[in-house]
TIVO-2410 file (N, C-alpha, C; in nm, 3 decimals):
# residues 111
REC num residu      c1      c2      c3 atome chaine
REC   1      M   0.355  -1.777   0.508     N      A
REC   1      M   0.273  -1.624   0.602    CA      A
REC   1      M   0.150  -1.625   0.500     C      A
REC   2      V   0.004  -1.568   0.626     N      A
REC   2      V  -0.085  -1.578   0.587    CA      A
REC   2      V  -0.183  -1.393   0.585     C      A
REC   3      P  -0.155  -1.325   0.472     N      A
REC   3      P  -0.206  -1.206   0.501    CA      A
REC   3      P  -0.400  -1.163   0.628     C      A
REC   4      A  -0.356  -1.062   0.731     N      A
REC   4      A  -0.418  -1.060   0.827    CA      A
REC   4      A  -0.557  -1.017   0.743     C      A
REC   5      G  -0.756  -1.067   0.754     N      A
REC   5      G  -0.754  -0.996   0.698    CA      A
REC   5      G  -0.814  -1.030   0.552     C      A
REC   6      D  -0.912  -1.057   0.545     N      A
REC   6      D  -0.960  -1.035   0.398    CA      A
REC   6      D  -0.892  -0.950   0.238     C      A
REC   7      I  -0.812  -1.032   0.256     N      A
REC   7      I  -0.697  -0.943   0.134    CA      A
REC   7      I  -0.765  -0.998  -0.050     C      A
REC   8      E  -0.873  -1.052   0.006     N      A
REC   8      E  -0.920  -1.055  -0.156    CA      A
REC   8      E  -1.006  -0.913  -0.191     C      A
REC   9      S  -1.118  -0.880  -0.059     N      A
REC   9      S  -1.187  -0.747  -0.116    CA      A
REC   9      S  -1.063  -0.595  -0.145     C      A
REC  10      L  -0.951  -0.665  -0.147     N      A
REC  10      L  -0.902  -0.555  -0.203    CA      A
REC  10      L  -0.822  -0.541  -0.328     C      A
REC  11      R  -0.888  -0.625  -0.393     N      A
REC  11      R  -0.755  -0.647  -0.525    CA      A
REC  11      R  -0.922  -0.602  -0.654     C      A
REC  12      A  -0.896  -0.556  -0.701     N      A
REC  12      A  -0.992  -0.490  -0.794    CA      A
REC  12      A  -0.929  -0.550  -0.899     C      A
REC  13      T  -0.924  -0.488  -1.007     N      A
REC  13      T  -0.897  -0.480  -1.137    CA      A
REC  13      T  -0.752  -0.532  -1.158     C      A
REC  14      H  -0.674  -0.692  -1.242     N      A
REC  14      H  -0.627  -0.737  -1.257    CA      A
REC  14      H  -0.593  -0.724  -1.363     C      A
REC  15      T  -0.439  -0.701  -1.386     N      A
REC  15      T  -0.339  -0.685  -1.470    CA      A
REC  15      T  -0.139  -0.853  -1.483     C      A
REC  16      Q  -0.177  -0.901  -1.564     N      A
REC  16      Q  -0.058  -0.932  -1.570    CA      A
REC  16      Q  -0.007  -0.947  -1.705     C      A
REC  17      M   0.147  -0.951  -1.627     N      A
REC  17      M   0.269  -0.932  -1.694    CA      A
REC  17      M   0.319  -1.057  -1.781     C      A
REC  18      E   0.342  -1.021  -1.873     N      A
REC  18      E   0.413  -1.214  -1.929    CA      A
REC  18      E   0.532  -1.156  -1.944     C      A
REC  19      A   0.678  -1.290  -1.853     N      A
REC  19      A   0.810  -1.297  -1.818    CA      A
REC  19      A   0.823  -1.176  -1.970     C      A
REC  20      M   0.912  -1.068  -1.899     N      A
REC  20      M   1.039  -1.026  -1.987    CA      A
REC  20      M   1.156  -0.984  -2.009     C      A
REC  21      K   1.229  -0.960  -2.042     N      A
REC  21      K   1.398  -0.936  -2.002    CA      A
REC  21      K   1.396  -0.793  -2.019     C      A
REC  22      L   1.425  -0.694  -1.959     N      A
REC  22      L   1.466  -0.613  -1.906    CA      A
REC  22      L   1.573  -0.560  -1.910     C      A
REC  23      P   1.569  -0.478  -2.069     N      A
REC  23      P   1.730  -0.387  -2.059    CA      A
REC  23      P   1.718  -0.360  -1.940     C      A
REC  24      A   1.936  -0.380  -1.899     N      A
REC  24      A   1.963  -0.309  -1.783    CA      A
REC  24      A   2.008  -0.101  -1.833     C      A
REC  25      N   2.017  -0.053  -1.686     N      A
REC  25      N   2.008   0.056  -1.683    CA      A
REC  25      N   1.921   0.155  -1.827     C      A
REC  26      E   1.822   0.016  -1.776     N      A
REC  26      E   1.724   0.151  -1.922    CA      A
REC  26      E   1.626   0.204  -1.786     C      A
REC  27      E   1.503   0.316  -1.811     N      A
REC  27      E   1.365   0.275  -1.740    CA      A
REC  27      E   1.282   0.240  -1.902     C      A
REC  28      V   1.181   0.178  -1.830     N      A
REC  28      V   1.076   0.052  -1.887    CA      A
REC  28      V   0.935   0.111  -1.826     C      A
REC  29      V   0.863   0.166  -1.916     N      A
REC  29      V   0.726   0.231  -1.779    CA      A
REC  29      V   0.612   0.152  -1.869     C      A
REC  30      L   0.569   0.022  -1.778     N      A
REC  30      L   0.434  -0.023  -1.846    CA      A
REC  30      L   0.286   0.057  -1.804     C      A
REC  31      G   0.289   0.107  -1.970     N      A
REC  31      G   0.196   0.240  -1.967    CA      A
REC  31      G   0.032   0.140  -1.932     C      A
REC  32      N   0.012  -0.002  -1.932     N      A
REC  32      N  -0.127  -0.024  -1.934    CA      A
REC  32      N  -0.164  -0.102  -1.743     C      A
REC  33      V  -0.056  -0.081  -1.730     N      A
REC  33      V  -0.021  -0.064  -1.495    CA      A
REC  33      V  -0.098   0.062  -1.433     C      A
REC  34      R  -0.184   0.067  -1.394     N      A
REC  34      R  -0.163   0.156  -1.309    CA      A
REC  34      R  -0.256   0.159  -1.126     C      A
REC  35      G  -0.328   0.205  -1.069     N      A
REC  35      G  -0.409   0.181  -0.972    CA      A
REC  35      G  -0.278   0.294  -0.860     C      A
REC  36      N  -0.358   0.312  -0.739     N      A
REC  36      N  -0.279   0.354  -0.632    CA      A
REC  36      N  -0.171   0.238  -0.525     C      A
REC  37      A  -0.206   0.142  -0.589     N      A
REC  37      A  -0.170  -0.009  -0.490    CA      A
REC  37      A  -0.166  -0.116  -0.629     C      A
REC  38      M  -0.092  -0.175  -0.527     N      A
REC  38      M   0.002  -0.370  -0.646    CA      A
REC  38      M   0.018  -0.465  -0.512     C      A
REC  39      E  -0.027  -0.535  -0.608     N      A
REC  39      E  -0.001  -0.642  -0.549    CA      A
REC  39      E   0.089  -0.688  -0.665     C      A
REC  40      L   0.248  -0.706  -0.580     N      A
REC  40      L   0.312  -0.732  -0.778    CA      A
REC  40      L   0.384  -0.879  -0.706     C      A
REC  41      V   0.433  -1.004  -0.773     N      A
REC  41      V   0.554  -1.111  -0.762    CA      A
REC  41      V   0.608  -1.107  -0.855     C      A
REC  42      A   0.716  -1.112  -0.899     N      A
REC  42      A   0.818  -1.073  -0.959    CA      A
REC  42      A   0.988  -1.233  -0.985     C      A
REC  43      Q   1.008  -1.213  -1.014     N      A
REC  43      Q   1.166  -1.282  -1.028    CA      A
REC  43      Q   1.256  -1.232  -1.116     C      A
REC  44      I   1.335  -1.130  -1.029     N      A
REC  44      I   1.439  -1.074  -1.085    CA      A
REC  44      I   1.577  -1.142  -1.052     C      A
REC  45      D   1.658  -1.192  -1.190     N      A
REC  45      D   1.799  -1.270  -1.155    CA      A
REC  45      D   1.822  -1.080  -1.220     C      A
REC  46      P   1.965  -1.113  -1.097     N      A
REC  46      P   2.027  -0.996  -1.083    CA      A
REC  46      P   2.192  -1.015  -1.182     C      A
REC  47      K   2.191  -1.088  -1.233     N      A
REC  47      K   2.331  -1.193  -1.298    CA      A
REC  47      K   2.438  -1.108  -1.175     C      A
REC  48      G   2.512  -1.042  -1.224     N      A
REC  48      G   2.620  -1.021  -1.106    CA      A
REC  48      G   2.632  -0.878  -1.063     C      A
REC  49      A   2.486  -0.831  -1.115     N      A
REC  49      A   2.568  -0.687  -1.074    CA      A
REC  49      A   2.475  -0.679  -0.888     C      A
REC  50      S   2.558  -0.576  -0.806     N      A
REC  50      S   2.546  -0.579  -0.703    CA      A
REC  50      S   2.379  -0.501  -0.576     C      A
REC  51      M   2.305  -0.416  -0.734     N      A
REC  51      M   2.210  -0.388  -0.729    CA      A
REC  51      M   2.133  -0.381  -0.789     C      A
REC  52      A   1.980  -0.356  -0.791     N      A
REC  52      A   1.860  -0.351  -0.893    CA      A
REC  52      A   1.761  -0.302  -0.855     C      A
REC  53      E   1.687  -0.180  -0.940     N      A
REC  53      E   1.610  -0.065  -0.888    CA      A
REC  53      E   1.439  -0.160  -1.009     C      A
REC  54      M   1.343  -0.087  -0.893     N      A
REC  54      M   1.181  -0.080  -0.950    CA      A
REC  54      M   1.176   0.016  -0.918     C      A
REC  55      D   1.131   0.103  -1.047     N      A
REC  55      D   0.993   0.212  -0.927    CA      A
REC  55      D   0.862   0.196  -0.959     C      A
REC  56      V   0.835   0.127  -0.801     N      A
REC  56      V   0.629   0.131  -0.878    CA      A
REC  56      V   0.595   0.283  -0.776     C      A
REC  57      L   0.435   0.276  -0.882     N      A
REC  57      L   0.371   0.410  -0.779    CA      A
REC  57      L   0.398   0.464  -0.851     C      A
REC  58      R   0.421   0.551  -0.993     N      A
REC  58      R   0.507   0.630  -1.043    CA      A
REC  58      R   0.340   0.694  -1.134     C      A
REC  59      S   0.386   0.828  -1.110     N      A
REC  59      S   0.322   0.913  -1.137    CA      A
REC  59      S   0.328   0.883  -1.338     C      A
REC  60      T   0.289   0.983  -1.410     N      A
REC  60      T   0.249   1.003  -1.518    CA      A
REC  60      T   0.334   1.014  -1.594     C      A
REC  61      S   0.477   1.103  -1.529     N      A
REC  61      S   0.542   1.203  -1.513    CA      A
REC  61      S   0.621   1.167  -1.543     C      A
REC  62      G   0.649   1.085  -1.367     N      A
REC  62      G   0.800   1.067  -1.287    CA      A
REC  62      G   0.794   1.133  -1.212     C      A
REC  63      E   0.758   1.178  -1.175     N      A
REC  63      E   0.868   1.321  -1.053    CA      A
REC  63      E   0.808   1.267  -0.914     C      A
REC  64      E   0.700   1.131  -0.930     N      A
REC  64      E   0.632   1.084  -0.779    CA      A
REC  64      E   0.650   0.960  -0.877     C      A
REC  65      T   0.764   0.840  -0.736     N      A
REC  65      T   0.777   0.661  -0.777    CA      A
REC  65      T   0.786   0.647  -0.623     C      A
REC  66      T   0.830   0.512  -0.613     N      A
REC  66      T   0.816   0.535  -0.549    CA      A
REC  66      T   0.907   0.338  -0.521     C      A
REC  67      R   1.066   0.373  -0.490     N      A
REC  67      R   1.112   0.282  -0.540    CA      A
REC  67      R   1.192   0.149  -0.455     C      A
REC  68      I   1.206  -0.002  -0.519     N      A
REC  68      I   1.257  -0.111  -0.445    CA      A
REC  68      I   1.385  -0.079  -0.469     C      A
REC  69      L   1.442  -0.147  -0.413     N      A
REC  69      L   1.581  -0.185  -0.367    CA      A
REC  69      L   1.674  -0.276  -0.266     C      A
REC  70      F   1.708  -0.371  -0.429     N      A
REC  70      F   1.777  -0.499  -0.382    CA      A
REC  70      F   1.941  -0.440  -0.383     C      A
REC  71      F   1.983  -0.495  -0.279     N      A
REC  71      F   2.111  -0.463  -0.208    CA      A
REC  71      F   2.172  -0.644  -0.244     C      A
REC  72      R   2.331  -0.645  -0.315     N      A
REC  72      R   2.353  -0.811  -0.270    CA      A
REC  72      R   2.465  -0.784  -0.183     C      A
REC  73      E   2.453  -0.818  -0.146     N      A
REC  73      E   2.601  -0.924  -0.018    CA      A
REC  73      E   2.564  -0.784   0.086     C      A
REC  74      R   2.516  -0.704   0.106     N      A
REC  74      R   2.519  -0.512   0.155    CA      A
REC  74      R   2.463  -0.525   0.299     C      A
REC  75      G   2.406  -0.663   0.308     N      A
REC  75      G   2.311  -0.629   0.504    CA      A
REC  75      G   2.392  -0.642   0.619     C      A
REC  76      L   2.407  -0.615   0.746     N      A
REC  76      L   2.462  -0.686   0.849    CA      A
REC  76      L   2.531  -0.753   0.845     C      A
REC  77      R   2.633  -0.818   0.895     N      A
REC  77      R   2.736  -0.990   0.901    CA      A
REC  77      R   2.644  -1.066   1.017     C      A
REC  78      D   2.602  -1.119   1.057     N      A
REC  78      D   2.606  -1.153   1.154    CA      A
REC  78      D   2.732  -1.318   1.182     C      A
REC  79      R   2.735  -1.314   1.246     N      A
REC  79      R   2.885  -1.335   1.268    CA      A
REC  79      R   2.906  -1.508   1.345     C      A
REC  80      S   2.796  -1.461   1.487     N      A
REC  80      S   2.746  -1.609   1.510    CA      A
REC  80      S   2.742  -1.740   1.432     C      A
REC  81      V   2.687  -1.650   1.310     N      A
REC  81      V   2.567  -1.752   1.233    CA      A
REC  81      V   2.652  -1.796   1.123     C      A
REC  82      S   2.706  -1.669   1.022     N      A
REC  82      S   2.862  -1.730   0.921    CA      A
REC  82      S   2.901  -1.580   0.874     C      A
REC  83      S   2.925  -1.599   0.805     N      A
REC  83      S   3.119  -1.528   0.762    CA      A
REC  83      S   3.049  -1.402   0.653     C      A
REC  84      A   2.920  -1.456   0.559     N      A
REC  84      A   2.855  -1.411   0.485    CA      A
REC  84      A   2.793  -1.287   0.461     C      A
REC  85      R   2.750  -1.183   0.401     N      A
REC  85      R   2.638  -1.082   0.414    CA      A
REC  85      R   2.566  -1.115   0.349     C      A
REC  86      P   2.429  -1.108   0.425     N      A
REC  86      P   2.228  -1.134   0.327    CA      A
REC  86      P   2.251  -1.006   0.281     C      A
REC  87      S   2.185  -1.058   0.207     N      A
REC  87      S   2.100  -0.924   0.083    CA      A
REC  87      S   2.019  -0.876   0.166     C      A
REC  88      V   1.969  -0.761   0.130     N      A
REC  88      V   1.881  -0.644   0.211    CA      A
REC  88      V   1.841  -0.583   0.065     C      A
REC  89      V   1.724  -0.568   0.164     N      A
REC  89      V   1.607  -0.502  -0.020    CA      A
REC  89      V   1.576  -0.401   0.082     C      A
REC  90      T   1.456  -0.340   0.024     N      A
REC  90      T   1.512  -0.187   0.058    CA      A
REC  90      T   1.315  -0.118   0.029     C      A
REC  91      I   1.216  -0.029   0.055     N      A
REC  91      I   1.141   0.089  -0.061    CA      A
REC  91      I   1.194   0.219   0.030     C      A
REC  92      D   1.223   0.288  -0.108     N      A
REC  92      D   1.245   0.411  -0.084    CA      A
REC  92      D   1.153   0.505  -0.099     C      A
REC  93      M   1.067   0.553  -0.058     N      A
REC  93      M   0.901   0.692  -0.029    CA      A
REC  93      M   0.974   0.834   0.001     C      A
REC  94      S   1.125   0.817  -0.067     N      A
REC  94      S   1.189   0.990  -0.035    CA      A
REC  94      S   1.050   1.041  -0.156     C      A
REC  95      R   1.097   0.988  -0.305     N      A
REC  95      R   1.038   1.045  -0.416    CA      A
REC  95      R   0.841   0.998  -0.422     C      A
REC  96      S   0.801   0.962  -0.334     N      A
REC  96      S   0.610   0.917  -0.300    CA      A
REC  96      S   0.524   1.029  -0.239     C      A
REC  97      S   0.424   1.059  -0.291     N      A
REC  97      S   0.344   1.156  -0.277    CA      A
REC  97      S   0.288   1.078  -0.186     C      A
REC  98      F   0.273   1.055  -0.085     N      A
REC  98      F   0.321   0.964   0.078    CA      A
REC  98      F   0.422   1.058   0.152     C      A
REC  99      C   0.514   1.110   0.051     N      A
REC  99      C   0.580   1.145   0.141    CA      A
REC  99      C   0.679   1.295   0.076     C      A
REC 100      R   0.565   1.386   0.095     N      A
REC 100      R   0.640   1.582   0.052    CA      A
REC 100      R   0.679   1.604   0.131     C      A
REC 101      T   0.751   1.648   0.146     N      A
REC 101      T   0.891   1.719   0.156    CA      A
REC 101      T   0.835   1.913   0.176     C      A
REC 102      Q   0.831   1.946   0.367     N      A
REC 102      Q   0.790   2.100   0.369    CA      A
REC 102      Q   0.953   2.202   0.340     C      A
REC 103      P   0.917   2.324   0.291     N      A
REC 103      P   1.015   2.368   0.211    CA      A
REC 103      P   1.137   2.407   0.349     C      A
REC 104      H   1.113   2.378   0.448     N      A
REC 104      H   1.223   2.347   0.589    CA      A
REC 104      H   1.278   2.269   0.564     C      A
REC 105      G   1.222   2.155   0.446     N      A
REC 105      G   1.327   1.997   0.417    CA      A
REC 105      G   1.245   1.851   0.568     C      A
REC 106      R   1.167   1.924   0.681     N      A
REC 106      R   1.104   1.832   0.688    CA      A
REC 106      R   0.936   1.759   0.646     C      A
REC 107      P   0.932   1.665   0.673     N      A
REC 107      P   0.881   1.564   0.559    CA      A
REC 107      P   0.651   1.597   0.637     C      A
REC 108      N   0.619   1.638   0.545     N      A
REC 108      N   0.520   1.640   0.598    CA      A
REC 108      N   0.376   1.552   0.646     C      A
REC 109      R   0.306   1.563   0.771     N      A
REC 109      R   0.250   1.383   0.821    CA      A
REC 109      R   0.171   1.367   0.743     C      A
REC 110      L   0.154   1.275   0.737     N      A
REC 110      L   0.077   1.152   0.695    CA      A
REC 110      L  -0.034   1.263   0.711     C      A
REC 111      Q  -0.168   1.207   0.685     N      A
REC 111      Q  -0.332   1.303   0.712    CA      A
REC 111      Q  -0.351   1.131   0.701     C      A
***
């Protein structure tokens, strides 16, 4: 897949993290990673876990964040192709600054 347009013009300060093992069920904040957009390349081995989660674009307090979730074998099964269930990746923006909720529970419109 090739990006539409000049992606290099969107890149600014580059932060590269070396390979690291992250503990299960524990939040690890990468304090030197900052910005309001990111290009992420990650290899995650969930071992036997049925789900893996990564919070990105997190505010300092943790109040705002965007979650990337991986669900092993929880997708819709296409029985015409295979009996196996595919894995699914989803993005949860419910705690993102882009998805603020009004008092009556309806999301604000993006400006």
